[in-house]
N, C-alpha and C positions, 0 to 999 in steps of 0.2 A: 691731342698734342698741341702745344702752343704754336701758333702759326708763325711767329717770328723765328722760333728755333727751327721749325720745319723748313722755312724758306732759306735759312742760313745753311742748313745741312744738305739741302738738295743740290745736286750737281746738274747744271744745265748741259744740254747736248753740245752747245758751242764750246763750253769750257772743256768738256771731255774730249771733243774732237781736237782742240788745240793741244791738250796734253798728249794725246796719242800721236799727233803730228810731230811734236817735239821729240818724243822717244824714238819714233821711226826714223826721223831725219838725223838723229844723233845730236840735236841742239840743246838737249836738257843741260841745265847749268848746275853742276855739282857745287859750285861756290855758294849757292843759295841754301845749302842744307844746314841743319842744326849741328853745332859742335858735339852734341851728345849723341848724334846718330838719329834715331827716330823711334817712335812707339814708346814702349815701357822703359827703354833705356834713358828716356828724357825725364822720367819721374824724378823730381827733386831739382830740376834745372830752373834757373832764374828767368821768369817770363819777361822781365824788363830789358833783357839783352837781346831779344829776338826781333828780327825784322819780319813781321807777320805778313803773310800773303793775304789774309782776310782777318779783320779785327785789329786789336782786341775790342770785344763788345761786352756789355753787361747783360747777362741772360736773366738774372733774377736778383732781388735784394730783400733783406730782412732787417728790421730795426728793433732795438730795445729803446723804447720811447725816451727821448731826451738824453740818452747816454751813448749809444753806439749804433753803427750800421755795418753790415757785411754785404758785399756784392759778390756774386758768382760771375767771374770773368772768363772769357775764352778767346782763343785765337786759332787760326788754321795755318799750318806751315807744311809745304810739300804734300798736300792732300790729307793731312792728319790733324785732328782736333786735339787741343790741350786746354786744360782748365786750371784756374787758381782762384783764391779768395783775396779780396781787398777789403780791409777793415779800417774804420775810423772810430775812435772812442775817446770819451772824456774820463774814463775810469779804467782800472786794470782789467784786461780781458785777454782771452785767447781766441785765435781764429784758425780755421782749417777747412779742408774739404773732405767729403766722404764720397767714395766711389762704389757703386753697386752694379752687379751683373744680373740681378733678379728683380728689378723694378723697385728696390728699396726695402724688400723683406729682410735682407741681410746686407751688410756693407763692410768695406775695408775703410775704417774710420781714422779720423784725425790726421789725414795726409797733409804734410807740409806745416804742421802746427807751429805757430809762432805766438809769443806772449807780447802784448802791448802794455806799456806802463800807464797809458792815459795821456790825453792831449796830443795824440799822434795818430798816424795812419801808416799802414804798411801792407805788403803783399806776401802771400805764402809762395812757396815754390810751386811750379806747375806739375800737373799729372796728366798722363795720356788719357784721352777720352775717346775710346774706339766706339764705332757704331754698336748700338744695342746696350750701351752702358749708360747708367744714370749717375748724375753728379749733383751734389748740393753743397752749399757753403754754410758754415756755422760760426757763431760767435758766442762765447760764454763770458758775460760780464760778471766778475767776481762778486758774489753776494747779492746779485740783482736778478739775472735771468740768463737762460740758455735759449738761443733762437737759431733756427736753420731756415734757409730758403726751401721752397718745395723742390722735389726731385725734377731735374731737367734731363731730357734724353736728346 
């Protein structure tokens, strides 16, 4: 497992204690929650409108030499991880993320697919990234190449 991702996903005892103290004392702030709720109900939500508790970070990147790059991005809100793709391209391309629950043997693909006309960059919608799930970002540059990041858990 990539140490950067492991470190990001690990919960420290101090953070856990603070979260428990907030719930026990009744000081948890509902105003900080996502408008979409949480978990899978936030699939398709715009990550650029979220005030993240942690991140956003780039977990992995893949390039089509001289043409395009896709980045797997993630952020944590209210104890839950979400992921999306950020793509930049000089040619027509599509970007998306894939989500797998079996380490990449099968996947729920093309989540948040968007088409880029070239000379631009943009983000996909975000998808919930629960523990035990693998995510990757992909870019398909029309007539050139399809590239995906490695699976990240």
